[in-house]
Backbone bond lengths (Angstrom), bond angles and torsions (degrees), N, CA, C in turn:
res aa  C-N    CA-C-N  psi(-1)  N-CA   C-N-CA  omega(-1)  CA-C   N-CA-C  phi
1 M - - - 1.466 - - 1.525 110.32 -
2 E 1.305 115.37 142.99 1.449 121.01 177.21 1.530 109.56 -104.45
3 F 1.318 115.52 147.76 1.461 119.19 178.29 1.537 110.48 -58.94
4 R 1.332 115.90 -34.54 1.463 119.32 -179.39 1.534 110.34 -62.15
5 Q 1.332 116.41 -42.59 1.465 120.19 178.54 1.525 111.53 -65.47
6 L 1.334 116.20 -37.70 1.464 119.52 178.36 1.527 110.50 -65.78
7 E 1.328 116.67 -38.02 1.468 119.68 177.52 1.524 110.31 -64.33
8 Y 1.334 117.51 -41.27 1.460 120.98 177.19 1.530 110.05 -63.03
9 F 1.330 116.13 -43.79 1.461 120.76 -178.73 1.529 110.89 -60.62
10 I 1.312 116.83 -44.89 1.470 120.61 178.61 1.520 110.37 -62.34
11 A 1.331 116.70 -40.24 1.471 120.37 178.92 1.527 110.68 -62.88
12 V 1.335 117.13 -39.82 1.469 120.70 178.93 1.523 110.16 -64.19
13 V 1.329 116.21 -46.07 1.463 120.57 -178.96 1.527 110.24 -62.05
14 E 1.314 116.88 -46.95 1.469 119.97 -175.14 1.523 112.25 -74.57
15 S 1.344 117.58 -24.87 1.472 120.57 177.09 1.525 111.08 -84.12
16 G 1.325 116.96 -24.20 1.464 120.96 179.83 1.498 114.39 83.99
17 S 1.348 117.38 1.36 1.467 120.65 179.19 1.524 109.74 -164.69
18 I 1.337 113.98 158.47 1.469 119.26 176.76 1.525 110.16 -66.18
19 S 1.323 116.04 -40.79 1.471 119.47 -177.42 1.523 111.02 -64.94
20 G 1.338 116.07 -41.57 1.471 119.43 178.66 1.514 111.44 -64.52
21 A 1.328 116.50 -41.74 1.468 120.32 178.86 1.521 110.78 -66.79
22 S 1.330 116.72 -34.48 1.467 120.90 179.34 1.515 110.96 -58.81
23 R 1.318 115.16 -44.37 1.472 118.37 178.20 1.526 111.38 -68.13
24 K 1.311 118.20 -33.70 1.463 122.53 -176.41 1.524 112.74 -70.48
25 V 1.349 115.46 -42.75 1.467 118.96 -175.89 1.524 112.04 -99.51
26 H 1.347 116.93 0.42 1.475 122.09 177.16 1.530 111.59 60.34
27 V 1.322 114.74 46.07 1.461 121.64 175.59 1.527 107.32 -126.30
28 A 1.333 116.95 136.06 1.468 120.87 -178.64 1.526 110.35 -57.47
29 Q 1.324 115.30 144.04 1.465 120.27 -175.05 1.533 112.68 -57.74
30 P 1.343 120.64 -44.76 1.473 119.54 178.49 1.531 112.50 -60.31
31 A 1.334 116.00 -40.55 1.469 119.53 179.77 1.526 110.90 -65.87
32 L 1.326 116.55 -37.72 1.455 119.88 179.71 1.532 110.92 -70.01
33 T 1.326 116.12 -38.89 1.462 120.11 176.64 1.526 110.04 -60.49
34 R 1.334 115.76 -41.76 1.470 120.37 179.73 1.531 110.54 -63.88
35 Q 1.335 117.52 -40.73 1.467 120.27 179.39 1.532 110.95 -63.52
36 M 1.326 118.04 -37.67 1.462 120.32 178.42 1.532 110.86 -65.87
37 R 1.342 116.54 -39.54 1.465 119.32 178.80 1.531 110.93 -67.48
38 L 1.345 117.07 -38.43 1.465 120.11 176.83 1.527 110.74 -63.67
39 L 1.327 116.75 -38.52 1.458 120.58 179.05 1.529 110.43 -64.38
40 E 1.328 115.90 -42.85 1.467 119.20 178.73 1.527 110.92 -64.40
41 E 1.334 116.99 -36.79 1.474 119.93 177.68 1.536 110.51 -64.53
42 K 1.323 116.26 -37.92 1.465 119.80 -178.55 1.523 111.70 -68.61
43 V 1.332 117.07 -39.65 1.471 119.11 -179.01 1.526 111.46 -84.11
44 G 1.336 116.30 -16.93 1.460 119.83 174.85 1.511 115.90 81.51
45 T 1.314 117.03 18.05 1.461 119.75 -179.96 1.523 109.15 -157.73
46 P 1.353 119.08 152.11 1.473 120.53 177.61 1.530 111.23 -64.34
47 L 1.311 115.38 142.36 1.468 121.55 178.73 1.519 111.69 -112.87
48 L 1.339 115.66 -26.82 1.454 120.52 -174.73 1.530 110.03 -129.02
49 D 1.315 116.38 135.42 1.475 121.61 168.77 1.520 107.20 -97.71
50 R 1.357 116.56 115.25 1.463 120.04 179.18 1.529 109.82 -85.23
51 H 1.306 115.93 139.19 1.453 120.84 174.54 1.526 108.60 -147.44
52 A 1.309 116.04 177.59 1.465 120.24 -172.40 1.519 112.80 -61.36
53 R 1.282 117.71 -32.97 1.459 120.46 -176.65 1.539 113.35 -92.61
54 G 1.309 117.25 1.53 1.456 119.20 179.40 1.517 111.77 140.98
55 I 1.336 117.27 -131.99 1.461 121.14 -176.84 1.531 108.99 -133.80
56 R 1.345 114.01 155.43 1.456 121.44 169.53 1.522 107.42 -127.33
57 L 1.327 116.49 147.21 1.453 120.56 178.36 1.525 110.54 -79.68
58 T 1.321 115.31 139.15 1.458 119.90 167.26 1.521 108.40 -77.96
59 V 1.323 116.53 175.52 1.469 119.71 176.72 1.524 109.94 -60.13
60 A 1.328 116.17 -43.38 1.469 120.18 178.27 1.526 110.56 -65.62
61 G 1.337 115.89 -37.20 1.464 119.84 179.11 1.513 111.83 -63.36
62 R 1.363 116.89 -41.85 1.467 120.28 177.86 1.526 110.83 -61.92
63 A 1.337 117.41 -42.23 1.469 121.12 179.67 1.531 110.44 -64.34
64 L 1.356 115.41 -42.18 1.466 118.43 179.59 1.524 110.89 -65.75
65 Y 1.324 117.13 -38.90 1.468 119.80 179.45 1.528 110.76 -60.35
66 D 1.325 117.11 -45.34 1.467 120.82 179.33 1.518 111.03 -62.83
67 D 1.339 116.05 -45.89 1.466 119.68 -178.46 1.527 111.44 -68.77
68 A 1.335 116.28 -40.91 1.466 119.82 -178.78 1.517 111.02 -64.51
69 T 1.320 117.14 -38.16 1.472 120.47 178.21 1.521 110.50 -62.24
70 R 1.338 115.58 -44.97 1.477 118.81 178.20 1.531 110.91 -64.72
71 M 1.315 117.20 -41.23 1.473 120.62 -179.05 1.525 111.85 -62.37
72 L 1.316 116.42 -43.49 1.464 119.29 -179.20 1.525 111.11 -69.66
73 D 1.339 116.08 -35.99 1.469 118.71 175.63 1.524 110.44 -64.15
74 E 1.344 116.20 -42.47 1.460 119.63 179.96 1.519 111.07 -66.32
75 R 1.334 116.82 -38.31 1.465 119.85 176.26 1.523 110.82 -60.39
76 A 1.323 116.28 -42.43 1.472 120.32 178.70 1.529 110.57 -64.39
77 N 1.332 116.12 -40.12 1.471 119.56 178.87 1.519 111.37 -64.88
78 I 1.330 116.45 -43.11 1.473 120.51 178.86 1.520 110.08 -61.73
79 K 1.322 116.18 -45.43 1.468 119.99 179.62 1.523 110.86 -60.94
80 A 1.342 116.57 -42.14 1.465 120.49 179.82 1.526 111.13 -64.45
81 R 1.345 116.14 -41.66 1.470 119.12 179.24 1.521 111.32 -64.39
82 L 1.332 116.06 -43.25 1.465 119.65 -179.79 1.521 111.58 -65.12
83 L 1.336 116.18 -40.61 1.463 119.73 177.28 1.527 110.96 -62.73
84 A 1.349 116.46 -40.92 1.461 120.64 -179.86 1.521 110.75 -65.81
85 L 1.331 116.55 -42.15 1.463 119.96 178.39 1.530 110.80 -66.79
86 G 1.321 115.84 -42.74 1.461 119.76 -178.29 1.507 113.98 -66.77
87 S 1.324 117.18 -25.62 1.463 120.88 -180.00 1.526 112.42 -101.30
88 G 1.339 116.69 2.73 1.459 119.78 179.04 1.515 113.72 77.55
89 Q 1.320 117.67 19.58 1.466 120.54 180.00 1.524 111.59 -80.58
90 T 1.313 117.18 -23.84 1.462 121.92 176.02 1.515 108.52 -133.96
91 G 1.318 116.02 164.45 1.454 121.28 -179.83 1.514 110.74 134.74
92 K 1.319 115.34 -154.79 1.458 121.12 -177.61 1.520 109.51 -143.45
93 L 1.324 116.67 141.36 1.459 122.13 179.24 1.516 109.10 -137.81
94 S 1.328 116.18 125.84 1.463 120.18 176.23 1.522 109.04 -103.18
95 L 1.320 115.92 124.54 1.468 123.43 -176.19 1.518 109.58 -115.60
96 G 1.329 116.66 122.36 1.455 121.55 173.26 1.519 109.83 -94.32
97 I 1.311 116.16 140.27 1.461 120.37 -179.08 1.517 109.07 -157.71
98 T 1.331 116.74 140.79 1.460 118.97 176.15 1.521 108.97 -70.30
99 V 1.322 116.19 148.18 1.462 120.21 -179.69 1.530 110.33 -58.05
100 T 1.330 116.38 -32.88 1.466 120.77 179.21 1.524 112.04 -54.15
101 H 1.322 116.24 -36.87 1.469 119.58 -172.42 1.515 114.20 -91.98
102 L 1.306 118.08 -4.08 1.463 119.32 -179.67 1.527 111.90 -61.70
103 W 1.337 116.79 -26.93 1.466 120.48 -177.84 1.522 112.85 -99.94
104 V 1.329 118.32 -1.93 1.466 120.70 177.70 1.530 108.52 -64.29
105 T 1.320 116.66 133.64 1.460 121.93 -172.56 1.528 112.70 -53.62
106 E 1.331 116.71 -48.33 1.465 119.91 -177.05 1.531 111.32 -66.75
107 V 1.330 116.42 -37.58 1.470 119.66 179.99 1.525 110.49 -67.57
108 A 1.320 116.52 -44.49 1.463 120.17 177.99 1.531 110.69 -61.23
109 K 1.329 116.48 -40.04 1.468 120.55 178.16 1.528 110.30 -65.75
110 L 1.331 116.83 -40.83 1.457 120.74 179.61 1.528 110.83 -59.49
111 M 1.330 117.15 -47.90 1.461 120.13 -179.45 1.519 111.19 -66.13
112 G 1.337 116.73 -42.69 1.453 120.25 -179.40 1.517 113.11 -65.94
113 D 1.342 116.37 -45.12 1.469 120.09 -179.44 1.525 111.41 -67.24
114 Y 1.338 115.98 -37.85 1.464 118.88 179.75 1.526 110.05 -64.01
115 R 1.317 115.65 -43.40 1.467 119.73 179.25 1.529 111.03 -63.28
116 S 1.329 116.79 -38.79 1.467 120.47 -179.83 1.523 111.69 -68.28
117 R 1.325 116.71 -40.69 1.459 119.74 -176.85 1.522 112.19 -78.64
118 Y 1.337 116.48 -31.65 1.464 120.54 -177.96 1.534 109.62 -126.10
119 P 1.337 116.97 68.65 1.465 120.44 -174.08 1.520 114.05 -66.09
120 H 1.341 117.73 -17.62 1.460 120.05 -177.79 1.532 112.73 -96.72
121 V 1.326 116.79 6.55 1.466 121.23 173.14 1.525 108.19 -94.24
122 A 1.322 116.21 126.87 1.465 120.76 177.06 1.529 108.53 -78.72
123 L 1.327 116.86 111.37 1.458 122.40 -178.05 1.532 108.64 -100.74
124 D 1.325 115.85 110.46 1.463 121.50 177.37 1.526 108.62 -97.59
125 V 1.324 117.11 117.58 1.458 122.14 -179.55 1.523 108.45 -103.34
126 L 1.339 115.71 120.10 1.456 121.47 -175.49 1.527 109.49 -113.58
127 P 1.334 119.16 116.33 1.464 120.91 178.05 1.523 110.83 -74.92
128 L 1.332 115.48 106.69 1.467 121.40 -176.89 1.521 109.43 -139.60
129 L 1.322 116.92 145.40 1.453 120.57 172.32 1.528 109.68 -72.66
130 S 1.326 115.57 168.07 1.464 120.29 -172.49 1.523 113.00 -60.69
131 G 1.349 116.87 -41.67 1.463 120.38 -179.20 1.517 112.51 -59.03
132 P 1.335 118.62 -56.19 1.468 120.26 177.36 1.527 113.58 -59.84
133 Q 1.336 117.26 -32.88 1.465 119.32 177.00 1.527 110.77 -61.26
134 L 1.336 116.37 -47.05 1.465 119.89 -179.91 1.518 111.38 -60.10
135 E 1.319 116.59 -41.10 1.469 120.22 179.12 1.520 110.61 -60.70
136 K 1.322 116.70 -45.95 1.461 120.56 -178.23 1.529 111.43 -69.62
137 L 1.324 117.53 -34.52 1.461 120.05 175.47 1.524 110.45 -61.80
138 Q 1.321 116.45 -45.54 1.457 120.71 -178.82 1.522 111.74 -69.02
139 Q 1.342 116.74 -30.99 1.461 120.84 177.78 1.523 112.13 -77.14
140 G 1.335 116.53 -18.65 1.456 120.36 -177.70 1.509 114.39 87.98
141 S 1.335 117.50 10.43 1.467 120.67 179.73 1.526 112.04 -95.93
142 L 1.329 117.53 3.88 1.461 123.06 176.39 1.521 107.35 -137.97
143 D 1.339 116.87 136.49 1.467 120.63 -177.02 1.522 112.79 -82.96
144 V 1.324 116.90 -43.34 1.460 120.77 -174.71 1.518 108.54 -153.71
145 G 1.330 116.60 149.06 1.453 120.11 -179.53 1.521 111.86 -139.43
146 I 1.319 115.84 152.78 1.462 122.80 172.61 1.515 106.12 -109.02
147 I 1.324 116.18 111.41 1.460 120.21 -166.65 1.530 111.48 -136.26
148 Y 1.335 114.50 157.57 1.454 120.91 164.17 1.518 107.50 -86.19
149 H 1.331 115.76 133.50 1.452 118.83 176.73 1.512 108.49 -156.11
150 D 1.348 115.25 170.54 1.461 118.63 178.22 1.530 109.04 -80.98
151 D 1.321 116.16 -164.60 1.464 119.73 -171.57 1.520 113.90 -81.32
152 H 1.325 117.69 -1.36 1.459 120.76 -177.80 1.520 109.76 -128.89
153 A 1.336 115.73 123.73 1.464 119.68 179.09 1.526 109.51 -71.40
154 P 1.329 117.92 144.36 1.456 120.44 178.27 1.526 111.83 -66.31
155 S 1.308 116.20 168.09 1.461 121.84 -177.46 1.528 111.28 -56.43
156 G 1.318 115.57 133.26 1.454 121.07 176.90 1.507 114.57 82.28
157 I 1.334 117.86 2.14 1.461 122.07 -177.09 1.518 109.98 -117.36
158 D 1.320 116.90 132.50 1.456 122.44 170.26 1.521 108.44 -101.27
159 A 1.324 116.69 150.73 1.465 119.67 -176.36 1.516 110.36 -148.72
160 R 1.314 115.08 152.17 1.459 122.60 176.04 1.527 107.83 -129.51
161 L 1.336 116.23 128.23 1.457 120.46 179.21 1.526 109.88 -67.85
162 L 1.330 116.24 126.43 1.456 121.15 178.68 1.523 111.18 -93.64
163 Q 1.332 116.09 -50.94 1.458 119.99 179.22 1.515 109.40 -165.94
164 Q 1.336 115.72 165.01 1.457 122.08 175.82 1.528 109.12 -99.87
165 D 1.305 115.45 124.31 1.454 120.96 174.02 1.521 107.77 -104.25
166 H 1.312 117.19 176.33 1.456 120.95 174.10 1.523 108.07 -145.56
167 L 1.305 117.18 -175.70 1.461 121.20 -178.05 1.525 110.93 -97.43
168 I 1.326 113.99 158.57 1.461 120.56 -179.43 1.522 108.50 -147.45
169 L 1.316 116.26 151.88 1.459 121.35 179.57 1.524 109.69 -91.19
170 A 1.320 116.88 133.57 1.465 122.60 177.25 1.530 108.81 -116.95
171 V 1.336 116.07 125.70 1.469 121.02 179.95 1.529 108.13 -131.42
172 P 1.340 117.67 157.19 1.473 119.19 175.32 1.531 110.44 -64.71
173 T 1.320 116.54 142.94 1.463 119.67 179.69 1.526 111.66 -63.17
174 S 1.325 116.60 -21.49 1.468 120.55 -179.06 1.520 112.91 -87.81
175 S 1.330 117.52 -3.62 1.466 120.38 -174.96 1.518 112.24 -82.15
176 S 1.324 115.50 162.17 1.462 120.80 176.77 1.527 111.04 -66.99
177 W 1.329 116.65 -26.63 1.465 119.92 178.55 1.525 110.79 -63.70
178 A 1.332 117.19 -34.03 1.463 120.25 179.25 1.518 110.98 -67.29
179 R 1.336 115.83 -33.33 1.476 119.90 -179.44 1.525 111.71 -83.46
180 L 1.326 116.09 -35.30 1.468 121.22 -178.95 1.534 108.03 -131.14
181 P 1.332 118.52 82.74 1.460 122.18 -173.05 1.530 112.27 -62.29
182 P 1.328 116.81 145.27 1.466 120.53 173.89 1.524 109.88 -69.79
183 T 1.308 116.80 158.75 1.462 120.80 179.02 1.524 112.39 -109.22
184 K 1.341 116.54 -15.71 1.459 120.86 178.57 1.524 109.30 -152.17
185 L 1.332 115.45 162.59 1.453 120.19 -176.38 1.530 112.24 -62.60
186 A 1.328 116.66 -30.75 1.468 119.69 -179.86 1.522 111.42 -59.37
187 D 1.310 117.75 -27.02 1.466 120.92 177.89 1.521 112.07 -65.94
188 L 1.350 116.12 -16.76 1.462 120.72 -175.99 1.528 112.66 -103.50
189 A 1.314 116.18 16.96 1.469 120.02 -175.35 1.523 112.42 -58.30
190 E 1.316 118.34 -35.29 1.474 121.68 -177.68 1.528 112.37 -100.70
191 A 1.300 117.99 1.69 1.464 120.80 -177.84 1.527 110.55 -72.81
192 E 1.322 115.64 153.23 1.458 121.42 177.68 1.528 109.12 -95.12
193 F 1.332 115.53 125.93 1.460 121.20 -174.42 1.526 111.93 -107.83
194 V 1.326 114.35 145.85 1.464 121.89 166.19 1.530 106.38 -99.73
195 W 1.323 116.70 130.82 1.463 120.60 -170.94 1.521 111.14 -130.91
196 G 1.335 116.96 168.36 1.465 122.05 177.49 1.513 112.06 -104.23
197 Y 1.314 116.47 164.19 1.462 121.94 179.25 1.529 110.13 -83.94
198 R 1.330 116.50 136.96 1.458 119.74 179.15 1.521 111.71 -62.50
199 S 1.327 118.02 -36.76 1.462 121.35 -175.46 1.526 112.48 -61.90
200 I 1.323 117.56 -23.94 1.458 120.93 -177.76 1.523 111.68 -74.29
201 S 1.332 117.07 -39.28 1.467 120.63 -178.73 1.537 108.88 -150.98
202 P 1.340 117.33 78.43 1.467 121.43 -172.86 1.522 114.41 -57.68
203 V 1.342 117.95 -42.34 1.464 120.26 -176.68 1.523 110.53 -63.70
204 Y 1.320 116.45 -46.51 1.469 121.04 178.54 1.526 110.46 -61.65
205 Y 1.326 116.66 -48.26 1.463 122.04 -177.83 1.533 110.04 -59.16
206 D 1.333 117.27 -49.79 1.463 120.56 -176.82 1.523 111.64 -65.34
207 R 1.316 117.57 -34.59 1.468 120.30 179.75 1.529 110.17 -64.91
208 V 1.334 116.31 -41.47 1.457 120.62 179.76 1.527 110.71 -67.21
209 I 1.330 116.57 -47.33 1.466 120.87 -178.12 1.531 110.66 -63.19
210 T 1.326 117.48 -39.25 1.465 120.94 178.37 1.529 110.51 -63.14
211 H 1.318 115.93 -40.68 1.470 120.07 178.09 1.525 110.64 -63.07
212 F 1.333 116.96 -43.27 1.469 120.33 178.98 1.525 111.37 -65.00
213 A 1.332 117.00 -36.39 1.468 120.43 179.70 1.520 110.36 -62.90
214 R 1.335 117.50 -37.89 1.459 120.63 177.66 1.528 111.34 -64.28
215 L 1.343 115.62 -28.55 1.464 120.45 -179.70 1.532 112.36 -95.67
216 N 1.344 115.34 4.60 1.462 120.87 -179.37 1.532 111.66 56.56
217 F 1.343 114.95 43.18 1.471 120.58 179.96 1.520 109.64 -124.28
218 E 1.313 115.99 134.51 1.456 121.33 176.03 1.522 108.89 -131.70
219 P 1.336 118.18 115.00 1.465 120.00 -178.13 1.522 111.99 -67.36
220 R 1.324 116.00 145.86 1.469 120.89 177.18 1.528 107.60 -91.91
221 V 1.315 115.20 98.03 1.457 121.95 -172.79 1.526 110.21 -86.12
222 V 1.342 115.27 128.76 1.466 120.31 179.04 1.524 112.09 -121.54
223 Q 1.331 117.22 -15.39 1.459 121.30 -179.10 1.530 109.12 -141.37
224 Y 1.325 116.06 151.08 1.463 121.02 177.60 1.527 110.13 -125.31
225 G 1.350 114.36 144.79 1.465 120.96 176.27 1.511 110.08 -129.22
226 A 1.337 116.33 153.98 1.460 120.92 -174.23 1.530 113.29 -76.51
227 D 1.346 117.47 -25.06 1.465 120.54 179.09 1.521 108.26 -156.12
228 N 1.330 116.10 175.22 1.467 119.62 -174.43 1.521 113.16 -64.10
229 I 1.330 117.59 -34.55 1.457 119.56 179.20 1.521 110.34 -67.44
230 T 1.321 116.39 -41.16 1.470 120.07 176.20 1.526 110.41 -63.68
231 I 1.318 115.93 -43.54 1.466 120.65 178.91 1.521 110.78 -59.66
232 L 1.335 116.56 -45.57 1.462 119.61 -179.28 1.526 111.91 -66.67
233 S 1.314 117.32 -34.84 1.460 118.95 177.05 1.528 110.72 -65.56
234 M 1.328 116.81 -33.39 1.469 121.26 177.20 1.526 110.28 -70.70
235 V 1.340 116.02 -38.27 1.470 119.53 175.33 1.519 109.79 -63.14
236 S 1.329 116.78 -44.14 1.458 120.75 179.67 1.519 111.55 -59.79
237 A 1.337 116.57 -32.75 1.466 121.71 179.63 1.523 112.39 -79.73
238 G 1.353 117.63 -2.81 1.460 121.08 177.21 1.510 114.52 86.71
239 L 1.359 117.49 18.80 1.465 119.81 -178.01 1.529 112.96 -83.58
240 G 1.312 118.02 -6.04 1.453 121.23 -179.99 1.517 110.23 157.00
241 I 1.323 116.22 -171.39 1.454 122.28 175.41 1.526 108.09 -114.68
242 A 1.319 117.39 168.45 1.464 119.66 -176.06 1.514 110.68 -148.13
243 I 1.326 114.49 157.16 1.460 122.25 172.06 1.519 106.33 -114.20
244 V 1.325 115.52 120.72 1.464 121.47 -172.61 1.530 109.21 -135.56
245 P 1.334 118.09 168.07 1.465 119.81 174.93 1.530 111.22 -61.72
246 A 1.314 116.23 144.56 1.469 120.00 -179.27 1.525 111.88 -61.44
247 A 1.333 117.21 -23.64 1.462 120.49 177.71 1.521 111.91 -61.32
248 S 1.323 117.35 -17.77 1.467 120.98 179.35 1.516 111.98 -61.32
249 R 1.326 117.36 -22.58 1.464 120.36 179.59 1.521 112.05 -64.30
250 C 1.328 116.62 -21.03 1.462 119.77 -178.95 1.524 111.84 -75.40
251 H 1.325 116.65 -18.62 1.464 120.23 -178.29 1.524 109.51 -82.46
252 P 1.322 118.70 129.99 1.476 120.74 179.11 1.524 110.94 -69.85
253 M 1.316 116.72 98.87 1.457 121.91 -175.50 1.530 109.76 -127.61
254 P 1.323 118.59 102.70 1.476 120.30 179.52 1.523 111.33 -68.52
255 G 1.325 115.10 153.19 1.460 120.10 176.12 1.502 115.13 81.76
256 I 1.359 117.72 8.74 1.464 121.98 -178.14 1.520 109.46 -116.86
257 H 1.322 115.57 135.27 1.460 122.21 173.24 1.527 107.76 -118.31
258 F 1.328 116.72 124.78 1.462 121.39 -178.19 1.529 110.26 -98.47
259 I 1.335 115.27 140.27 1.460 121.36 -177.46 1.528 109.14 -129.32
260 E 1.309 116.31 127.43 1.461 121.74 175.47 1.523 109.54 -84.69
261 L 1.326 116.68 128.07 1.465 122.30 173.40 1.526 107.92 -119.95
262 E 1.317 116.54 135.06 1.458 120.05 -178.00 1.522 111.61 -57.24
263 E 1.345 116.26 -37.25 1.466 119.62 -178.97 1.532 111.88 -68.04
264 L 1.309 117.43 -19.72 1.462 120.44 177.73 1.526 111.42 -90.59
265 T 1.329 117.01 -31.88 1.465 119.48 -178.96 1.521 111.61 -69.19
266 T 1.342 117.19 -18.67 1.468 120.10 179.83 1.526 112.22 -84.21
267 C 1.313 117.45 -2.32 1.467 120.61 175.72 1.524 108.32 -93.89
268 D 1.324 116.73 95.54 1.462 120.42 -179.76 1.521 110.48 -67.11
269 M 1.333 115.24 134.92 1.460 121.87 177.55 1.525 107.29 -122.45
270 P 1.343 117.73 86.97 1.471 119.72 -176.25 1.525 111.56 -66.77
271 L 1.327 115.23 131.59 1.460 121.92 178.03 1.529 107.62 -103.66
272 W 1.325 115.23 124.00 1.460 120.89 -173.03 1.528 111.23 -116.62
273 L 1.313 114.61 151.27 1.457 121.66 163.89 1.526 105.56 -97.89
274 A 1.329 117.48 122.74 1.461 121.05 -174.20 1.527 110.83 -126.09
275 W 1.331 115.75 144.67 1.460 121.21 178.16 1.524 109.07 -151.63
276 R 1.304 116.18 161.09 1.461 121.27 -179.03 1.522 110.46 -71.80
277 R 1.319 116.24 131.18 1.462 121.39 -174.36 1.532 111.85 -60.45
278 S 1.311 116.83 -33.31 1.465 120.41 -176.09 1.523 112.87 -80.96
279 S 1.327 117.91 -3.23 1.462 120.60 -179.00 1.529 110.25 -68.41
280 A 1.327 115.20 134.51 1.467 121.04 175.86 1.517 107.01 -130.44
281 S 1.314 116.20 93.05 1.457 120.56 -173.49 1.523 110.26 -144.82
282 P 1.334 118.16 120.56 1.469 119.83 175.09 1.525 112.33 -59.15
283 V 1.335 116.93 -34.69 1.463 120.96 177.95 1.527 110.20 -60.76
284 L 1.335 116.48 -45.07 1.460 121.42 177.75 1.523 111.20 -66.47
285 D 1.330 116.83 -42.57 1.471 120.45 179.72 1.531 111.14 -58.04
286 N 1.333 116.40 -41.98 1.464 119.78 179.41 1.523 111.50 -64.57
287 F 1.342 116.42 -38.51 1.469 120.34 179.91 1.526 110.67 -66.96
288 I 1.330 116.69 -42.55 1.464 120.60 179.18 1.530 110.13 -62.09
289 Q 1.336 116.37 -43.49 1.459 120.91 179.97 1.526 110.61 -62.08
290 M 1.335 116.64 -43.85 1.470 119.86 -178.87 1.519 110.70 -66.88
291 A 1.326 117.59 -38.71 1.466 120.52 177.95 1.527 110.44 -60.82
292 G 1.333 116.35 -42.05 1.463 120.03 177.68 1.519 112.22 -62.72
293 D 1.333 116.69 -38.65 1.466 120.63 179.71 1.534 111.28 -66.86
294 I 1.322 116.75 -41.02 1.454 121.21 -174.40 1.536 111.35 -76.86
295 F 1.311 117.10 -42.75 1.461 120.41 -178.63 1.522 112.06 -85.06
296 G 1.343 115.46 -14.55 1.460 117.12 179.63 1.502 112.36 73.89
């Protein structure tokens, strides 16, 4: 049986006559009559009782009508699902992002707009530092990440520059630094710093340390935190001061005073959208396109 014949058969049943169905499906009455006879030959039993006033269904015809209706509905559903998957309207996307950037205006807009435009895509947002994001991207357990990285994407990874960030000084609001801000890093030679572990985000860590080496500055580290939010909470508690990405200002963190230093603004911190080069996903393609539109 062909779907076309089933569509004709349903039209005949619902019109109550061959002539009525002919007008409905725009097929000449003799041709439609022939298609009904071919259908009956294929199933091996009469489907329609013809009479002067039109047609009546046989028992087999009633069963075929019920089954054909379900089959055509299922075909339409399958086609709709495939179209949605092929255009990225449905599916799943896992997004890695540092906690620092969850409050950045453009990032929040990206997640919100993506959800609004593609409500049937399951968007999993995973708070991860840049190092773990890269590992998961390379392993294939993460679809896309927003990361700090240098100017060259690692092997197997494609990336698009979103924006340039820089560094900023974070001090407790109760500290003397908040009242009398330093003007250069040398003023902080004796200050106690809260710092991050290199193993958590090697590229970010090395970029910062290299910048300090050019300025002949080495922070006196007395405390360590696992990520920028932890570091800032330690600063807020008065355990030291910290140098963090300027994007940290977007996070609502009480007890923190941020200070811009010219020597820190010259340390570019490129923020990238990164994904696995071998990924072939309409859902991912739509996210990359939207990120480009929002970040420019």
